[in-house]
C-alpha positions in Angstrom: -3.9 58.4 61.3 -4.5 61.1 64.1 -7.5 62.9 62.7 -7.2 66.5 61.8 -9.6 68.6 60.1 -7.5 68.4 56.6 -7.8 64.6 56.8 -11.3 64.8 57.7 -11.9 67.1 54.4 -9.8 64.6 52.2 -12.2 61.4 53.3 -14.1 60.6 50.3 -17.4 59.2 50.3 -17.8 55.6 49.4 -21.0 53.6 48.0 -21.6 52.5 51.9 -21.3 54.2 55.3 -17.8 53.9 56.7 -15.8 55.1 59.9 -12.2 56.8 59.6 -11.0 56.1 62.8 -8.5 58.3 64.9 -4.8 56.7 65.9 -4.5 59.1 69.3 -8.0 57.6 70.6 -8.8 54.1 69.0 -12.6 54.3 69.6 -12.9 57.8 68.4 -13.7 58.8 64.7 -15.6 60.1 61.8 -18.7 58.9 60.2 -18.9 59.2 56.6 -21.9 58.4 54.8 -22.6 57.8 51.3 -23.7 61.4 50.7 -20.8 63.0 52.0 -22.5 64.0 55.3 -19.5 63.8 58.1 -20.1 63.4 62.1 -17.4 62.8 64.9 -18.6 59.6 66.8 -17.2 57.6 69.8 -17.8 53.9 70.3 -18.1 52.7 73.8 -20.0 50.6 76.6 -22.1 51.6 79.3 -20.9 50.1 82.2 -17.9 47.4 82.1 -17.4 43.9 81.2 -18.5 41.9 78.0 -22.0 41.9 79.0 -21.9 46.1 79.0 -24.1 47.6 76.3 -22.2 48.6 73.2 -23.2 52.0 72.1 -21.8 54.6 69.4 -22.1 58.3 70.6 -22.6 61.3 67.9 -20.4 64.0 69.0 -20.8 67.0 66.3 -20.0 67.7 63.1 -16.6 68.7 61.8 -16.4 72.5 61.0 -18.9 73.0 64.1 -16.2 71.9 66.1 -12.2 71.0 65.8 -10.7 67.8 65.8 -9.3 68.3 69.1 -12.4 69.7 70.7 -14.2 66.3 69.9 -11.8 64.1 70.9 -11.7 65.8 74.3 -15.6 65.5 74.1 -15.1 61.8 73.2 -13.1 60.9 76.1 -15.4 62.6 78.3 -18.2 60.7 77.0 -16.5 57.5 77.4 -15.7 58.2 81.0 -19.2 58.9 81.8 -20.4 55.6 79.8 -17.8 53.6 81.7 -19.7 54.8 85.1 -22.8 53.7 84.0 -24.3 57.2 82.6 -25.3 56.7 79.0 -25.3 59.9 76.8 -28.5 61.7 75.2 -27.2 61.4 71.9 -26.5 57.7 71.4 -27.1 56.1 68.0 -28.1 52.5 67.6 -25.5 50.3 66.3 -25.8 49.1 62.8 -24.3 46.3 60.7 -23.0 42.5 61.4 -22.4 41.6 64.9 -20.6 38.2 64.3 -17.7 37.0 62.5 -20.2 35.3 60.5 -22.1 38.4 59.6 -18.9 40.5 58.7 -18.0 37.6 56.1 -21.1 37.3 54.5 -21.1 41.2 54.0 -17.4 41.0 52.8 -18.7 38.2 50.3 -21.0 40.8 49.2 -18.8 43.7 48.9 -16.4 41.8 47.0 -18.8 40.5 44.4 -19.9 43.8 43.8 -16.7 45.2 43.1 -15.8 42.4 40.6 -19.3 43.2 39.1 -18.5 47.0 38.7 -15.9 48.4 36.6 -16.3 52.0 38.3 -13.8 53.7 40.7 -15.1 51.9 43.8 -13.0 51.7 47.1 -10.9 48.6 47.5 -9.6 46.3 44.6 -11.3 44.8 42.3 -11.6 40.9 42.7 -11.8 38.3 39.8 -15.2 36.3 40.7 -12.9 32.9 40.7 -11.1 34.4 43.6 -14.1 35.0 45.4 -15.3 31.5 44.7 -12.2 30.1 46.4 -12.4 32.3 49.4 -15.9 31.7 49.9 -15.3 27.8 49.8 -12.6 28.6 52.6 -15.2 30.7 54.5 -17.8 28.1 54.4 -15.4 25.2 55.1 -13.3 26.6 57.8 -14.3 30.1 59.1 -18.2 29.7 59.9 -17.7 26.3 61.5 -15.2 27.3 64.0 -15.7 31.1 64.7 -18.6 32.0 62.8 -21.2 32.6 65.9 -18.5 34.8 68.0 -19.3 38.1 68.5 -17.0 40.9 66.9 -16.8 42.4 70.4 -15.3 39.1 71.6 -12.4 38.7 69.1 -8.8 38.7 70.1 -5.4 37.3 69.0 -6.1 34.5 71.6 -9.1 33.5 69.5 -7.6 34.1 66.3 -4.6 31.9 67.1 -6.9 29.0 68.5 -8.6 29.1 65.6 -5.3 29.1 63.5 -4.3 26.0 65.5 -7.6 24.2 64.8 -7.6 24.5 60.8 -4.1 23.1 61.2 -4.9 20.1 63.1 -7.7 19.4 60.7 -10.8 20.0 62.6 -12.8 20.8 59.8 -11.7 18.1 57.6 -14.8 16.4 56.2 -16.5 15.1 52.7 -19.8 17.1 51.2 -21.3 16.7 48.3 -20.6 19.2 45.7 -22.2 18.3 42.2 -24.4 15.4 41.0 -21.7 12.9 41.5 -18.8 15.1 43.0 -17.7 15.0 46.7 -15.4 18.0 47.8 -13.1 16.9 50.7 -11.7 19.5 53.3 -8.4 18.4 54.7 -6.9 21.3 56.6 -3.4 21.5 57.5 -0.8 24.1 58.1 -0.7 25.5 54.6 -4.9 25.8 54.3 -4.5 27.3 58.1 -1.9 30.0 56.8 -3.9 31.0 53.7 -7.3 31.2 55.5 -5.4 33.3 58.3 -4.7 35.7 55.7 -8.0 35.5 54.2 -9.6 36.3 57.8 -7.0 39.1 58.2 -8.3 40.8 55.1 -11.9 40.4 56.2 -11.2 42.0 59.6 -9.4 44.6 57.9 -12.4 45.4 55.9 -14.5 45.4 58.9 -12.0 48.1 60.3 -12.4 50.3 57.3 -16.0 50.0 57.4 -16.4 51.0 61.2 -17.4 47.5 62.5 -14.2 46.6 64.4 -11.9 49.3 66.2 -9.1 47.4 65.3 -7.6 44.1 63.6 -7.6 41.3 66.0 -5.3 39.2 63.6 -2.6 41.1 63.6 0.4 40.2 64.9 -1.0 36.6 65.1 1.8 34.4 63.5 1.0 31.9 60.6 1.8 28.3 60.9 5.2 27.4 59.4 5.1 26.7 56.0 7.0 24.0 54.2 8.6 24.7 50.8 6.0 22.8 48.6 7.9 23.9 45.2 8.8 21.1 43.2 10.9 21.5 39.8 10.9 18.9 36.9 14.0 17.8 35.4 14.6 17.5 31.5 14.5 13.8 31.9 11.2 14.2 34.1 9.6 16.5 31.8 10.3 14.1 28.8 8.9 11.2 30.9 5.5 13.4 31.6 5.4 13.9 27.8 5.6 10.3 27.2 2.9 9.7 29.6 0.7 11.9 27.9 1.4 10.5 24.7 0.3 7.3 26.0 -2.9 8.3 27.9 -4.0 10.2 24.6 -3.6 7.3 22.4 -5.6 5.3 25.2 -8.6 7.8 24.4 -7.9 10.3 27.5 -9.9 13.9 26.5 -7.9 15.9 24.2 -9.1 19.2 25.9 -7.3 18.0 29.3 -4.1 16.8 27.4 -3.9 20.1 25.7 -4.2 22.0 29.3 -1.6 20.0 30.7 0.9 20.9 27.9 -0.3 24.3 27.9 0.5 24.9 31.7 4.0 23.5 31.0 4.7 25.5 27.9 3.5 28.7 29.1 3.8 28.9 33.2 0.4 30.1 33.5 -2.1 29.4 36.2 -4.3 26.4 35.8 -7.8 28.7 35.9 -6.0 31.0 33.2 -5.6 28.0 30.9 -8.8 26.0 31.5 -11.1 29.0 31.0 -9.3 30.7 28.4 -11.7 32.0 25.6 -11.0 32.4 22.1 -11.5 36.3 22.4 -8.6 36.0 24.6 -6.2 34.4 22.1 -4.7 36.8 19.6 -2.6 34.9 17.1 -2.0 38.0 15.2 0.2 39.5 17.5 1.2 36.6 19.3 -0.3 37.2 22.9 -2.8 35.7 25.2 -4.9 39.2 26.6 -6.4 38.0 29.5 -8.9 40.3 31.0 -8.5 39.0 34.6 -6.3 37.0 36.5 -4.9 37.0 40.2 -2.9 40.0 39.6 -5.4 42.0 37.0 -5.0 42.0 33.2 -2.4 40.3 31.9 -0.6 39.0 28.8 1.2 35.9 27.8 3.2 35.3 24.7 2.5 32.8 22.7 5.4 30.7 21.6 5.6 28.4 18.6 4.7 25.1 20.7 1.4 26.8 22.0 0.5 28.2 18.6 0.4 24.8 17.2 -1.9 23.6 20.4 -4.3 26.3 19.2 -4.1 25.4 15.7 -5.4 21.9 16.6 -7.8 23.1 19.2 -9.5 25.3 16.5 -10.5 22.5 14.5 -13.0 21.9 17.2 -14.4 25.3 16.8 -13.3 29.0 17.5 -16.2 30.1 19.7 -16.6 30.6 23.2 -14.0 28.4 25.4 -10.5 27.1 23.9 -10.8 23.8 25.9 -14.2 23.2 25.9 -15.8 20.1 27.0 -17.0 18.0 24.6 -20.3 17.0 26.2 -21.3 20.7 27.5 -21.0 24.2 26.7 -18.6 24.8 29.7 -14.6 24.5 29.9 -13.2 21.1 30.5 -13.0 20.6 34.4 -11.5 17.2 34.3 -7.6 18.2 34.1 -7.0 17.4 38.1 -8.3 13.7 37.3 -6.3 13.5 33.9 -3.3 15.0 35.7 -3.4 12.2 38.5 -3.2 9.6 35.7 -0.6 11.1 34.0 1.8 11.7 37.1 1.5 8.1 37.8 2.3 6.9 34.8 5.5 9.2 34.6 6.4 8.2 37.8 5.8 11.6 39.3 3.3 11.3 42.0 4.9 13.9 44.3 4.5 16.4 41.5 1.4 18.6 41.7 -0.3 20.3 38.6 0.7 24.0 40.0 4.3 22.7 39.9 4.5 22.8 36.1 4.4 26.7 36.7 7.5 26.7 39.0 9.1 24.2 36.4 8.5 27.1 33.9 10.4 29.2 35.9 13.3 26.7 36.3 13.7 26.1 32.6 13.5 29.9 31.8 16.4 30.6 34.4 18.4 27.6 32.8 17.9 29.6 29.4 19.2 32.5 31.0 16.7 34.7 31.4 16.9 37.6 34.5 14.2 37.2 37.4 12.4 40.5 36.2 11.8 38.7 32.8 10.6 35.6 34.1 8.3 37.7 36.6 7.0 39.3 33.9 6.4 36.2 31.8 4.4 34.8 34.9 2.4 37.4 35.6 3.7 38.5 39.3 2.4 41.8 40.4 5.7 42.1 42.5 9.2 41.2 42.3 9.6 39.8 45.4 7.3 37.0 44.4 9.8 36.1 41.9 12.7 36.1 44.0 11.9 32.8 45.5 13.4 31.3 42.7 16.5 33.1 42.9 18.6 30.2 44.3 17.9 28.4 41.3 19.6 31.1 39.9 22.3 30.8 42.1 22.8 27.1 41.0 23.2 28.1 37.1 25.6 30.9 38.2 27.5 28.2 40.1 27.6 25.6 37.2 28.6 28.4 34.9 31.8 29.2 37.5 32.4 25.7 37.7 32.7 25.3 34.1 35.0 28.6 33.6 37.1 27.4 36.2 37.7 24.3 34.8 38.6 25.6 31.3 41.2 27.8 32.7 42.5 25.4 35.3 43.4 23.3 32.1 44.9 26.2 30.3 47.2 27.3 33.4 48.4 23.5 34.1 48.5 21.5 30.8 46.6 23.3 28.3 47.0 23.7 24.5 50.5 24.3 23.5 51.3 28.2 23.7 51.6 30.0 20.2 55.2 30.8 19.4 
């Protein structure tokens, strides 16, 4: 926004210092401290070129001067600095100077917002989502551009970063647990997701006054191929038979139950794997998730889901619903078990997350509308659900064909007309 005394007065203090930047003069803004103190500032360099020293100039306080006066003063100070004249009132730059430093600060603030449930600036984040983001930062962002100075960022740097991740330049295997290996492969999908994360981090940097603008804005994501896969009734039947077979062969019952619950509920993997008994309300028939990707969430408990919960209750009703047999944590071998089940069922191109897409497909076939399906899946925006609209079109076409065949039969050689 263009800074005015009205917009400056409306700027609320935050737990940490930030800068409210002006749209008319991009390097001019108002610094807002946690205690509420506000000061007009300008960020520029003494001299020209990338080697020129970066400085922050204090101009005065709102109330003592108008925003227009401060803006004119900022232009004059910036012109003097460009000519090599350092102003008297210079503030030593604080905060991160590199992409890696900005990422670290972003992680710390995200973790803080996830712990504190007060009215902090920004959206509360689920710790599980933070862990995924930290993994992408460590695997892709830090190795490629972690040491790049914030002052050197531009759209070209970001585009080259995107292409490097898409090519697989960050691919490697690392030891993650006592006997585990974390495989990083990169690719176009990973490049798009990491670019979105990086843009969020840069937006945070702009809000906090560390960047004048988001250098990732306008950088196109890599073309994404549709990865959605929907199981047909026959494929779902084959999957059920495969789960029965490996369960009889001694597969962990918790893992089998998780996969069945994912297919029945359309929930996300983490929501079911880490489900606790406190979140299961059999009396009212709902799963009451305190946190999810889109915040607090209700999932209806259907009859088949209730049967699974009743079976799991025989293993204890404290802690996790799908607790691991040998530890006090939740069962974490679902991906490995899924690979075994899908191979046996002949569904090796199906991902575990495709069970969620398949639930939407079966719901559409059952006549449910997109808005209802969006609520069942926990979509925060109906736009997310609309990607299933083409499936609805298929069911409408099938219904239209059946209707037309019936009418055609009646028009041509249908049943004998009534006398």
